[in-house]
C-alpha positions as CSV (number, residue, x, y, z in Angstrom):
1,X,16.7,3.2,3.7
2,X,15.9,6.4,5.4
3,X,12.5,5.4,6.3
4,X,13.8,2.7,8.0
5,X,16.4,4.0,9.5
6,X,14.8,6.9,10.9
7,X,12.9,4.9,14.0
8,X,16.5,4.8,15.7
9,X,16.5,8.4,16.4
10,X,13.3,7.3,18.6
11,X,15.6,5.1,20.0
12,X,18.1,6.3,21.0
13,X,16.6,10.3,22.2
14,X,17.0,10.0,25.6
15,X,21.0,8.6,25.4
16,X,21.3,11.6,22.8
17,X,19.8,14.4,24.5
18,X,22.5,13.5,27.4
19,X,25.2,13.3,24.8
20,X,24.2,16.8,23.4
21,X,23.3,14.9,20.5
22,X,21.7,17.0,18.2
23,X,19.9,14.3,15.7
24,X,16.5,14.9,14.1
25,X,14.6,12.8,17.3
26,X,15.9,15.6,19.4
27,X,16.0,18.0,17.1
28,X,12.1,17.9,16.0
29,X,10.1,15.4,18.7
30,X,9.6,11.7,18.3
31,X,6.2,12.2,16.2
32,X,8.3,14.6,13.7
33,X,10.4,11.8,12.9
34,X,8.5,9.1,12.3
35,X,6.1,11.9,10.1
36,X,9.2,11.9,7.7
37,X,9.9,8.5,8.2
38,X,6.8,8.0,6.7
39,X,6.9,10.7,4.8
40,X,10.2,9.1,2.9
41,X,8.1,5.7,3.2
42,X,5.4,7.6,0.5
43,X,8.0,8.7,-2.5
44,X,9.2,5.5,-2.2
45,X,5.5,4.3,-2.9
46,X,5.2,6.7,-5.7
47,X,8.4,6.0,-7.0
48,X,7.6,2.5,-7.4
49,X,4.6,3.4,-9.3
50,X,5.9,5.4,-11.4
51,X,9.0,3.1,-12.6
52,X,8.2,-0.4,-11.9
53,X,7.3,-2.8,-14.6
54,X,7.8,-6.0,-13.8
55,X,4.8,-7.1,-11.0
56,X,6.5,-9.8,-9.7
57,X,8.8,-6.9,-8.8
58,X,6.5,-4.1,-8.2
59,X,4.9,-6.6,-5.9
60,X,8.0,-8.1,-3.4
61,X,8.6,-3.9,-3.0
62,X,5.0,-3.1,-2.0
63,X,4.8,-6.1,0.4
64,X,7.6,-4.1,1.6
65,X,6.4,-0.7,1.8
66,X,3.4,-2.4,4.0
67,X,5.8,-3.8,5.8
68,X,7.7,-0.3,6.3
69,X,5.0,1.7,6.5
70,X,3.2,-0.9,9.9
71,X,7.3,-1.1,11.2
72,X,7.0,2.8,11.5
73,X,3.1,4.0,12.2
74,X,3.8,0.9,15.6
75,X,6.7,2.9,16.6
76,X,4.7,5.3,19.3
77,X,6.5,4.6,22.3
78,X,9.9,3.3,23.3
79,X,10.7,-0.3,22.3
80,X,12.3,-2.7,23.2
81,X,15.6,-3.2,20.9
82,X,14.9,-6.2,19.4
83,X,11.8,-4.6,18.5
84,X,14.0,-2.9,16.1
85,X,16.5,-5.5,15.7
86,X,13.9,-7.2,14.2
87,X,11.2,-4.9,12.5
88,X,14.8,-3.6,11.0
89,X,16.3,-6.5,10.2
90,X,13.5,-8.5,9.2
91,X,12.0,-5.8,6.2
92,X,15.6,-5.7,4.5
93,X,15.7,-10.0,5.3
94,X,11.9,-10.1,3.9
95,X,13.1,-8.6,0.8
96,X,15.8,-10.5,0.2
97,X,14.0,-13.7,1.1
98,X,11.1,-12.5,-1.2
99,X,13.1,-11.1,-4.2
100,X,15.4,-15.1,-3.7
101,X,11.8,-16.8,-4.1
102,X,9.6,-15.0,-6.5
103,X,12.5,-13.9,-9.3
């Protein structure tokens, strides 16, 4: 969850700077926040590999991991609000739809 929430810090970085709000993006910068999000994503994959024994659930979570990682890696420049809303909500919906259809 942290991996897909951190890009929102990047979205709001200019507003947070103006209002003197100390977010991770303000403190560390956009690129480092993306790196932190990517590390969280890799930790999720590691935990998934270690703990998951059911192949269908593993596959669902692997697809979610790949979508999350793609979203993080594409989060370089300031984007439209819809990018973040569709990206985050899309990843959450993707997991729900995959679970509903495959399990």
